[in-house]
mmCIF file as gemmi writes it, N, C-alpha and C atoms, coordinates in Angstrom:
data_model
loop_
_atom_site.group_PDB
_atom_site.id
_atom_site.type_symbol
_atom_site.label_atom_id
_atom_site.label_alt_id
_atom_site.label_comp_id
_atom_site.label_asym_id
_atom_site.label_entity_id
_atom_site.label_seq_id
_atom_site.pdbx_PDB_ins_code
_atom_site.Cartn_x
_atom_site.Cartn_y
_atom_site.Cartn_z
_atom_site.occupancy
_atom_site.B_iso_or_equiv
_atom_site.pdbx_formal_charge
_atom_site.auth_seq_id
_atom_site.auth_asym_id
_atom_site.pdbx_PDB_model_num
ATOM 1 N N . MET Axp A 1 ? 2.7 169.21 -90.385 1 0 ? 1 A 1
ATOM 2 C CA . MET Axp A 1 ? 1.203 169.201 -88.546 1 0 ? 1 A 1
ATOM 3 C C . MET Axp A 1 ? 2.072 171.045 -88.575 1 0 ? 1 A 1
ATOM 4 N N . SER Axp A 2 ? 1.72 171.486 -88.536 1 0 ? 2 A 1
ATOM 5 C CA . SER Axp A 2 ? 2.425 173.223 -88.471 1 0 ? 2 A 1
ATOM 6 C C . SER Axp A 2 ? 1.408 174.187 -87.775 1 0 ? 2 A 1
ATOM 7 N N . CYS Axp A 3 ? 2.148 174.497 -86.129 1 0 ? 3 A 1
ATOM 8 C CA . CYS Axp A 3 ? 1.956 175.615 -85.822 1 0 ? 3 A 1
ATOM 9 C C . CYS Axp A 3 ? 1.971 176.859 -86.279 1 0 ? 3 A 1
ATOM 10 N N . SER Axp A 4 ? 1.037 177.797 -85.735 1 0 ? 4 A 1
ATOM 11 C CA . SER Axp A 4 ? 1.04 179.548 -86.441 1 0 ? 4 A 1
ATOM 12 C C . SER Axp A 4 ? 1.563 179.795 -84.872 1 0 ? 4 A 1
ATOM 13 N N . ALA Axp A 5 ? 2.582 181.033 -85.619 1 0 ? 5 A 1
ATOM 14 C CA . ALA Axp A 5 ? 3.6 181.383 -84.419 1 0 ? 5 A 1
ATOM 15 C C . ALA Axp A 5 ? 2.692 181.956 -83 1 0 ? 5 A 1
ATOM 16 N N . GLU Axp A 6 ? 1.429 182.075 -82.98 1 0 ? 6 A 1
ATOM 17 C CA . GLU Axp A 6 ? 0.972 182.422 -81.764 1 0 ? 6 A 1
ATOM 18 C C . GLU Axp A 6 ? 0.431 181.201 -81.157 1 0 ? 6 A 1
ATOM 19 N N . GLU Axp A 7 ? 0.633 180.653 -81.596 1 0 ? 7 A 1
ATOM 20 C CA . GLU Axp A 7 ? 0.392 178.758 -80.205 1 0 ? 7 A 1
ATOM 21 C C . GLU Axp A 7 ? 2.321 178.236 -79.635 1 0 ? 7 A 1
ATOM 22 N N . ASN Axp A 8 ? 3.032 178.908 -80.963 1 0 ? 8 A 1
ATOM 23 C CA . ASN Axp A 8 ? 4.21 178.079 -80.376 1 0 ? 8 A 1
ATOM 24 C C . ASN Axp A 8 ? 4.84 179.534 -78.829 1 0 ? 8 A 1
ATOM 25 N N . GLU Axp A 9 ? 4.218 180.295 -79.518 1 0 ? 9 A 1
ATOM 26 C CA . GLU Axp A 9 ? 4.846 181.639 -78.713 1 0 ? 9 A 1
ATOM 27 C C . GLU Axp A 9 ? 3.389 181.941 -76.61 1 0 ? 9 A 1
ATOM 28 N N . LYS Axp A 10 ? 2.159 181.172 -76.831 1 0 ? 10 A 1
ATOM 29 C CA . LYS Axp A 10 ? 1.329 180.942 -76.357 1 0 ? 10 A 1
ATOM 30 C C . LYS Axp A 10 ? 2.635 179.898 -74.491 1 0 ? 10 A 1
ATOM 31 N N . PRO Axp A 11 ? 3.172 179.223 -74.777 1 0 ? 11 A 1
ATOM 32 C CA . PRO Axp A 11 ? 3.13 178.554 -74.157 1 0 ? 11 A 1
ATOM 33 C C . PRO Axp A 11 ? 4.721 179.295 -72.929 1 0 ? 11 A 1
ATOM 34 N N . LEU Axp A 12 ? 5.558 180.21 -73.958 1 0 ? 12 A 1
ATOM 35 C CA . LEU Axp A 12 ? 6.71 180.562 -73.287 1 0 ? 12 A 1
ATOM 36 C C . LEU Axp A 12 ? 5.484 181.585 -72.463 1 0 ? 12 A 1
ATOM 37 N N . MET Axp A 13 ? 5.046 182.933 -73.307 1 0 ? 13 A 1
ATOM 38 C CA . MET Axp A 13 ? 4.078 183.661 -72.667 1 0 ? 13 A 1
ATOM 39 C C . MET Axp A 13 ? 3.655 182.866 -71.423 1 0 ? 13 A 1
ATOM 40 N N . GLU Axp A 14 ? 3.133 182.162 -71.226 1 0 ? 14 A 1
ATOM 41 C CA . GLU Axp A 14 ? 1.987 180.874 -69.949 1 0 ? 14 A 1
ATOM 42 C C . GLU Axp A 14 ? 3.781 181.494 -68.762 1 0 ? 14 A 1
ATOM 43 N N . ASP Axp A 15 ? 4.864 180.504 -69.489 1 0 ? 15 A 1
ATOM 44 C CA . ASP Axp A 15 ? 5.669 180.204 -68.545 1 0 ? 15 A 1
ATOM 45 C C . ASP Axp A 15 ? 6.535 181.77 -67.934 1 0 ? 15 A 1
ATOM 46 N N . GLY Axp A 16 ? 6.61 182.057 -68.894 1 0 ? 16 A 1
ATOM 47 C CA . GLY Axp A 16 ? 6.71 184.262 -68.787 1 0 ? 16 A 1
ATOM 48 C C . GLY Axp A 16 ? 5.598 184.618 -67.781 1 0 ? 16 A 1
ATOM 49 N N . LEU Axp A 17 ? 4.693 184.283 -67.82 1 0 ? 17 A 1
ATOM 50 C CA . LEU Axp A 17 ? 3.687 185.397 -66.453 1 0 ? 17 A 1
ATOM 51 C C . LEU Axp A 17 ? 3.883 183.985 -65.505 1 0 ? 17 A 1
ATOM 52 N N . ARG Axp A 18 ? 4.205 182.906 -65.158 1 0 ? 18 A 1
ATOM 53 C CA . ARG Axp A 18 ? 4.413 181.967 -64.077 1 0 ? 18 A 1
ATOM 54 C C . ARG Axp A 18 ? 5.54 182.187 -64.074 1 0 ? 18 A 1
ATOM 55 N N . ALA Axp A 19 ? 7.22 182.625 -63.767 1 0 ? 19 A 1
ATOM 56 C CA . ALA Axp A 19 ? 8.355 183.203 -63.664 1 0 ? 19 A 1
ATOM 57 C C . ALA Axp A 19 ? 7.753 184.469 -62.673 1 0 ? 19 A 1
ATOM 58 N N . LYS Axp A 20 ? 6.762 185.171 -63.967 1 0 ? 20 A 1
ATOM 59 C CA . LYS Axp A 20 ? 6.946 186.702 -62.989 1 0 ? 20 A 1
ATOM 60 C C . LYS Axp A 20 ? 5.915 186.483 -61.642 1 0 ? 20 A 1
ATOM 61 N N . LEU Axp A 21 ? 4.747 185.646 -61.709 1 0 ? 21 A 1
ATOM 62 C CA . LEU Axp A 21 ? 4.313 184.928 -60.478 1 0 ? 21 A 1
ATOM 63 C C . LEU Axp A 21 ? 4.915 185.025 -59.389 1 0 ? 21 A 1
ATOM 64 N N . VAL Axp A 22 ? 5.866 183.86 -59.436 1 0 ? 22 A 1
ATOM 65 C CA . VAL Axp A 22 ? 6.726 184.082 -58.578 1 0 ? 22 A 1
ATOM 66 C C . VAL Axp A 22 ? 7.175 184.993 -57.816 1 0 ? 22 A 1
ATOM 67 N N . GLU Axp A 23 ? 7.933 185.77 -58.948 1 0 ? 23 A 1
ATOM 68 C CA . GLU Axp A 23 ? 8.731 186.786 -58.492 1 0 ? 23 A 1
ATOM 69 C C . GLU Axp A 23 ? 7.849 187.695 -57.821 1 0 ? 23 A 1
ATOM 70 N N . VAL Axp A 24 ? 6.494 187.53 -58.024 1 0 ? 24 A 1
ATOM 71 C CA . VAL Axp A 24 ? 6.161 188.95 -57.149 1 0 ? 24 A 1
ATOM 72 C C . VAL Axp A 24 ? 5.801 188.128 -56.173 1 0 ? 24 A 1
ATOM 73 N N . CYS Axp A 25 ? 5.172 186.662 -55.513 1 0 ? 25 A 1
ATOM 74 C CA . CYS Axp A 25 ? 5.169 186.09 -54.261 1 0 ? 25 A 1
ATOM 75 C C . CYS Axp A 25 ? 6.455 186.065 -53.516 1 0 ? 25 A 1
ATOM 76 N N . GLN Axp A 26 ? 7.679 186.327 -54.503 1 0 ? 26 A 1
ATOM 77 C CA . GLN Axp A 26 ? 8.743 186.345 -53.253 1 0 ? 26 A 1
ATOM 78 C C . GLN Axp A 26 ? 9.011 187.227 -52.512 1 0 ? 26 A 1
ATOM 79 N N . LEU Axp A 27 ? 8.63 188.643 -54.019 1 0 ? 27 A 1
ATOM 80 C CA . LEU Axp A 27 ? 9.24 190.021 -53.015 1 0 ? 27 A 1
ATOM 81 C C . LEU Axp A 27 ? 8.31 190.597 -51.893 1 0 ? 27 A 1
ATOM 82 N N . ARG Axp A 28 ? 6.53 189.992 -52.802 1 0 ? 28 A 1
ATOM 83 C CA . ARG Axp A 28 ? 5.383 189.799 -51.26 1 0 ? 28 A 1
ATOM 84 C C . ARG Axp A 28 ? 6.16 189.453 -49.744 1 0 ? 28 A 1
ATOM 85 N N . LYS Axp A 29 ? 6.941 188.6 -50.311 1 0 ? 29 A 1
ATOM 86 C CA . LYS Axp A 29 ? 7.275 187.664 -48.848 1 0 ? 29 A 1
ATOM 87 C C . LYS Axp A 29 ? 8.313 188.833 -48.295 1 0 ? 29 A 1
ATOM 88 N N . ASP Axp A 30 ? 9.178 189.181 -48.926 1 0 ? 30 A 1
ATOM 89 C CA . ASP Axp A 30 ? 9.966 190.369 -48.437 1 0 ? 30 A 1
ATOM 90 C C . ASP Axp A 30 ? 9.752 190.942 -48.028 1 0 ? 30 A 1
ATOM 91 N N . ILE Axp A 31 ? 8.827 192.173 -48.594 1 0 ? 31 A 1
ATOM 92 C CA . ILE Axp A 31 ? 8.454 192.773 -48.183 1 0 ? 31 A 1
ATOM 93 C C . ILE Axp A 31 ? 7.47 192.52 -47.206 1 0 ? 31 A 1
ATOM 94 N N . ASP Axp A 32 ? 6.599 191.533 -46.357 1 0 ? 32 A 1
ATOM 95 C CA . ASP Axp A 32 ? 6.254 191.936 -44.978 1 0 ? 32 A 1
ATOM 96 C C . ASP Axp A 32 ? 7.343 191.518 -44.101 1 0 ? 32 A 1
ATOM 97 N N . GLU Axp A 33 ? 8.3 190.581 -44.232 1 0 ? 33 A 1
ATOM 98 C CA . GLU Axp A 33 ? 9.506 190.171 -43.869 1 0 ? 33 A 1
ATOM 99 C C . GLU Axp A 33 ? 9.981 191.53 -43.187 1 0 ? 33 A 1
ATOM 100 N N . LEU Axp A 34 ? 10.704 192.016 -44.028 1 0 ? 34 A 1
ATOM 101 C CA . LEU Axp A 34 ? 10.957 193.731 -43.787 1 0 ? 34 A 1
ATOM 102 C C . LEU Axp A 34 ? 9.216 194.411 -43.056 1 0 ? 34 A 1
ATOM 103 N N . ARG Axp A 35 ? 8.391 194.343 -43.462 1 0 ? 35 A 1
ATOM 104 C CA . ARG Axp A 35 ? 7.528 194.483 -42.606 1 0 ? 35 A 1
ATOM 105 C C . ARG Axp A 35 ? 7.795 194.329 -40.771 1 0 ? 35 A 1
ATOM 106 N N . THR Axp A 36 ? 7.013 193.312 -41.024 1 0 ? 36 A 1
ATOM 107 C CA . THR Axp A 36 ? 7.354 192.607 -39.159 1 0 ? 36 A 1
ATOM 108 C C . THR Axp A 36 ? 8.705 192.8 -38.883 1 0 ? 36 A 1
ATOM 109 N N . VAL Axp A 37 ? 10.021 193.491 -39.165 1 0 ? 37 A 1
ATOM 110 C CA . VAL Axp A 37 ? 11.681 193.89 -38.721 1 0 ? 37 A 1
ATOM 111 C C . VAL Axp A 37 ? 11.791 195.555 -38.604 1 0 ? 37 A 1
ATOM 112 N N . ILE Axp A 38 ? 11.024 196.073 -39.358 1 0 ? 38 A 1
ATOM 113 C CA . ILE Axp A 38 ? 10.515 197.865 -39.002 1 0 ? 38 A 1
ATOM 114 C C . ILE Axp A 38 ? 9.787 197.823 -37.491 1 0 ? 38 A 1
ATOM 115 N N . SER Axp A 39 ? 8.652 196.538 -38.04 1 0 ? 39 A 1
ATOM 116 C CA . SER Axp A 39 ? 7.802 197.32 -36.561 1 0 ? 39 A 1
ATOM 117 C C . SER Axp A 39 ? 8.002 196.831 -34.993 1 0 ? 39 A 1
ATOM 118 N N . ASP Axp A 40 ? 8.893 195.898 -35.417 1 0 ? 40 A 1
ATOM 119 C CA . ASP Axp A 40 ? 8.916 195.562 -34.713 1 0 ? 40 A 1
ATOM 120 C C . ASP Axp A 40 ? 10.68 195.67 -33.58 1 0 ? 40 A 1
ATOM 121 N N . ARG Axp A 41 ? 11.17 196.602 -34.264 1 0 ? 41 A 1
ATOM 122 C CA . ARG Axp A 41 ? 12.317 197.57 -33.666 1 0 ? 41 A 1
ATOM 123 C C . ARG Axp A 41 ? 11.783 199.328 -33.501 1 0 ? 41 A 1
ATOM 124 N N . TYR Axp A 42 ? 10.329 199.005 -34.271 1 0 ? 42 A 1
ATOM 125 C CA . TYR Axp A 42 ? 10.086 200.485 -33.293 1 0 ? 42 A 1
ATOM 126 C C . TYR Axp A 42 ? 9.914 199.884 -32.223 1 0 ? 42 A 1
ATOM 127 N N . ALA Axp A 43 ? 9.088 198.953 -32.012 1 0 ? 43 A 1
ATOM 128 C CA . ALA Axp A 43 ? 8.029 199.286 -31.089 1 0 ? 43 A 1
ATOM 129 C C . ALA Axp A 43 ? 9.07 199.157 -30.324 1 0 ? 43 A 1
ATOM 130 N N . GLN Axp A 44 ? 10.384 198.076 -29.734 1 0 ? 44 A 1
ATOM 131 C CA . GLN Axp A 44 ? 11.378 198.481 -29.327 1 0 ? 44 A 1
ATOM 132 C C . GLN Axp A 44 ? 12.589 199.199 -28.929 1 0 ? 44 A 1
ATOM 133 N N . ASP Axp A 45 ? 12.395 200.245 -29.783 1 0 ? 45 A 1
ATOM 134 C CA . ASP Axp A 45 ? 12.483 201.793 -29.428 1 0 ? 45 A 1
ATOM 135 C C . ASP Axp A 45 ? 12.203 201.794 -29.032 1 0 ? 45 A 1
ATOM 136 N N . MET Axp A 46 ? 10.615 202.469 -28.748 1 0 ? 46 A 1
ATOM 137 C CA . MET Axp A 46 ? 9.255 202.719 -27.687 1 0 ? 46 A 1
ATOM 138 C C . MET Axp A 46 ? 9.921 202.33 -26.893 1 0 ? 46 A 1
ATOM 139 N N . GLY Axp A 47 ? 9.602 201.515 -26.491 1 0 ? 47 A 1
ATOM 140 C CA . GLY Axp A 47 ? 9.866 201.027 -25.307 1 0 ? 47 A 1
ATOM 141 C C . GLY Axp A 47 ? 10.718 201.297 -24.621 1 0 ? 47 A 1
ATOM 142 N N . GLU Axp A 48 ? 12.488 200.99 -25.46 1 0 ? 48 A 1
ATOM 143 C CA . GLU Axp A 48 ? 13.402 202.132 -24.519 1 0 ? 48 A 1
ATOM 144 C C . GLU Axp A 48 ? 13.139 203.296 -24.529 1 0 ? 48 A 1
ATOM 145 N N . ASN Axp A 49 ? 11.953 204.058 -24.871 1 0 ? 49 A 1
ATOM 146 C CA . ASN Axp A 49 ? 11.893 205.52 -24.943 1 0 ? 49 A 1
ATOM 147 C C . ASN Axp A 49 ? 11.604 205.545 -23.567 1 0 ? 49 A 1
ATOM 148 N N . CYS Axp A 50 ? 10.71 204.828 -23.245 1 0 ? 50 A 1
ATOM 149 C CA . CYS Axp A 50 ? 9.483 205.563 -22.04 1 0 ? 50 A 1
ATOM 150 C C . CYS Axp A 50 ? 10.154 205.52 -20.83 1 0 ? 50 A 1
């Protein structure tokens, strides 16, 4: 029983894509957190300056 190189690489490629997807999801969460912090800080500064 033999497998072609493409068949052997497909699971590795899927694992790589899955890992990248997890990384992108984490980056998205980090960006959302930063956006919240920046918005809160801006609102606080605006409140103090009025």
